C-alpha positions in Angstrom: -15.4 -131.6 165.7 -18.1 -134.2 166.7 -17.5 -136.0 170.0 -17.4 -139.3 168.3 -14.7 -138.0 165.9 -12.6 -136.8 168.9 -12.7 -139.9 171.2 -11.9 -143.3 169.7 -12.1 -145.5 172.7 -11.3 -145.7 176.4 -8.1 -147.4 177.5 -8.0 -149.8 180.4 -4.7 -151.2 181.6 -3.5 -152.1 185.0 -2.0 -148.7 185.5 -5.1 -147.0 184.1 -7.3 -148.9 186.6 -5.1 -147.5 189.4 -5.6 -144.0 188.0 -9.3 -144.5 188.1 -9.2 -145.6 191.7 -6.6 -143.1 193.1 -6.6 -140.0 190.9 -10.2 -140.0 189.5 -8.8 -140.1 186.0 -9.9 -141.9 182.8 -7.6 -142.5 179.8 -8.9 -142.2 176.2 -7.3 -142.7 172.8 -8.2 -139.6 170.8 -7.8 -138.0 167.4 -4.4 -136.5 166.6 -6.2 -133.4 165.5 -8.1 -133.0 168.8 -7.0 -130.3 171.3 -7.7 -130.2 175.0 -10.8 -128.2 174.6 -12.2 -130.6 172.0 -11.5 -133.6 174.3 -13.1 -131.7 177.3 -16.3 -130.9 175.3 -16.5 -134.5 174.0 -16.1 -136.2 177.4 -18.5 -133.8 179.1 -21.1 -134.4 176.3 -20.7 -138.1 175.9 -20.4 -139.2 179.5 -22.4 -136.4 181.3 -19.5 -135.4 183.7 -17.5 -132.3 184.4 -13.8 -132.3 183.5 -11.2 -130.8 185.9 -8.0 -131.2 183.9 -6.7 -132.9 180.8 -3.1 -134.0 180.0 -2.3 -135.3 176.6 0.7 -137.2 175.0 1.6 -138.8 171.8 2.7 -142.4 172.1 5.8 -143.8 170.2 3.2 -145.6 167.9 1.9 -142.1 166.8 -1.4 -142.3 168.7 -2.7 -139.6 171.1 -3.7 -140.4 174.7 -5.8 -138.1 176.8 -5.6 -138.4 180.6 -8.9 -136.9 181.8 -9.2 -135.9 185.5 -12.8 -135.5 186.6 -14.1 -132.9 189.1 -14.4 -134.4 192.6 -18.2 -134.6 192.5 -18.0 -137.1 189.7 -16.4 -140.6 190.1 -14.2 -142.0 187.3 -15.1 -145.5 188.5 -18.8 -144.9 187.8 -18.0 -143.8 184.3 -15.7 -146.8 183.8 -18.4 -149.2 185.0 -20.9 -147.6 182.6 -18.4 -148.1 179.8 -17.9 -151.7 180.8 -14.1 -151.4 181.3 -14.0 -151.8 185.0 
């Protein structure tokens, strides 16, 4: 899958901004067909960072969220600022 087909958009809520600050995590809405490896490749390719861990869930609305934890040498806040969501 192409990276732009995997990741729809980043999600920024109050709790998501706390995750950026505390846990070095970003939240993305992703394709229902995308697996963890697809999301990892897409995030690393699009945002030039290294991913440590990915957790995914499907919301009650039927959308898929990916919680992407970055490796310690990369800062989620830097990526969020580049994206214009922080």
